[in-house]
N, C-alpha and C positions, 0 to 999 in steps of 0.2 A: 505551437509546440514543435520543436525540432525533433525529428526521429533519429535515434542512434542506430548505428550498424549493429546487426546481430553478431555478438561476439563468438558464439558457438553455433555450429550447424549440426543439427541432429536429423539428418535426412535418411536414416536407416531405421525401418520398422522391423519389429520382431516378426519372424516367420515361423510360428509354432507348427509342430507336427505331432502326430499320435506317439506317445511314449517319451516325448522330450522332457527332460528334467530341467526345471527352471531354477535359476540361482538368483540371489539378491542382485547381482550385476545385471542379469537379463531384465528383471523387473524395473530396476532403476533406469536403465537405458530406455526402456519402453515408456516410462513415465517422463523422462527428459524429452523424448520425441514428441509426446502429446502436449507437454507444456510449451515446447518451442513452437509447435503448430498453432496453439491457442494464442500465444503472444504475438505471433506474426499476424494472425487473423485480427486480433484486437487493434494493433497499430495501423495496419494498412487498409482494413475495411471499416473500422469504427473511429480511428484517430485517438489522440491522447487528450486527457483533461477530464473534466467533470462530465459524466454521462447522464446522471440523474440525481436530483436532490443535493445533499451536502451544503445546505444553506447555513452559513455561520451567523450567530448573533452574540452580543455581549451579555453576560450574566454576572450580576454582582454577588460576591460571596463575602464572608467575614474576613477571609485572608486577602482578598483583592479580586479584581475582575478576571473572569475566565471566558473562553469562547466555547459556546455550545454549537455543535454541528448536527443538523438533522440527518436522518438516515439517508443513504444514497450509495452511489457507485461511481467509481472513476477508473481510468486507465492511465498508468504512468508511462514514461517514455521508453521503458523496457518492455511494455505490454502487460505488466502485472495488473491483475484485477485487484482493486482496493474496494472492499465491501464494508460498509458501516451499517449493519443491520438494524440497530436500535438507537442510532444517534450516539453522540459521544461528547464528553466535556474535556477540555484541555486542562493542564495544570494552570496555575495562576500566570497571567501574562508577565513578561519580564519587568523588572523594576527600573531598568535604565531607560530614561525618556528617549523617544525616537520613533521612527517608522519601522514596522515589522511586517513581513510577509508570513501568512499562515499556510502551512503545508500539511498535507497528509502524506506520510512516507510509508511505503510498503515494508513489511518485515516478516520474517519466518522464524519459528522456534520449534524445537522438539517438544512434543506434548508429554510431559512427565507422567500424566495419568494413563498413558497408553503402554507403559512398560510391560513387556512379556519376556518370559524365559526362552532363550534360544534352545533349539533341539540339541540334545546330547550335551548340555552345558548348564552351569548354574548362573551364568551371566544373564542379566536382564537388560534389555534395550528398549528405547522408545520405538513404537511402530507407526507413529503418526507425526506429521509436521503441521503445525498450526500456522495458517496464513493470517496475518494481522496487519496493523497499521499503527502509526504513532502520529500525534499532532505536534508539530514543531513550529517554533517562531524563529525567524531569521531576518537579520537586517539587510542581507544581500540575497541576490537570486541564488536559489539552490537548483542544481541540475536534476537531482532525483526528487521524486515526489510530485504531487499535484497541488498547485496553489488554489486555495479556496477563498482567499480574501486578504485584505491588508488593513492594518490598524495603526493608529497613532497613540502611543502610550505616554502618559505624563507621570509625574512622581507618584509613588505609593501604589503601584500596580493598578493604575486606573487607565481605562481606555477613553480617549476623547472622541465623542460622537459615535457613529455607527460603523460597522465593518464596510470597507470600500470593496465593491464587487466588480469595478470597472475592468480589472486586469485578469479576471478569472477566465481561464481557457476552457472551452467546451469541446468534447471529443469530436463531434460531427463537423466542427469548424476546422479541424486540423488533419483532414484526410489528404 
């Protein structure tokens, strides 16, 4: 796993004092600092790739074959934690015959269920960000995401054989 340069440097911590009024900017910058530190820690002390679990296997459904991934944890090349707490199932594999790489790709989204009203306003905004992932198939190497296996697809959304795990990168091997 090739490590990417850190695009942003968040090397300033908040220095709170008694009576200090915190703004959304202060809290966002403090969160950016802590996320940056955690991602540096992930990349340079643990490496990138699969950390634990995430074993893929082919599952047959009425619509076609899917890939089911066991619970686990991975670190992508930007240091994002990708956590799959209960296992996951992909959409149906592509219909176009060929070789495909299976990736877990980190994603973030605003949590619609966390909306709250702002002070002195009727405006409501999300107060939480959900860290998630997506299972994707790609015929070529993808720079973002963590590869969990490779498959060969034939006609009719069918996978030939088992998932190939030879090219799966493990975090401890990439320090």
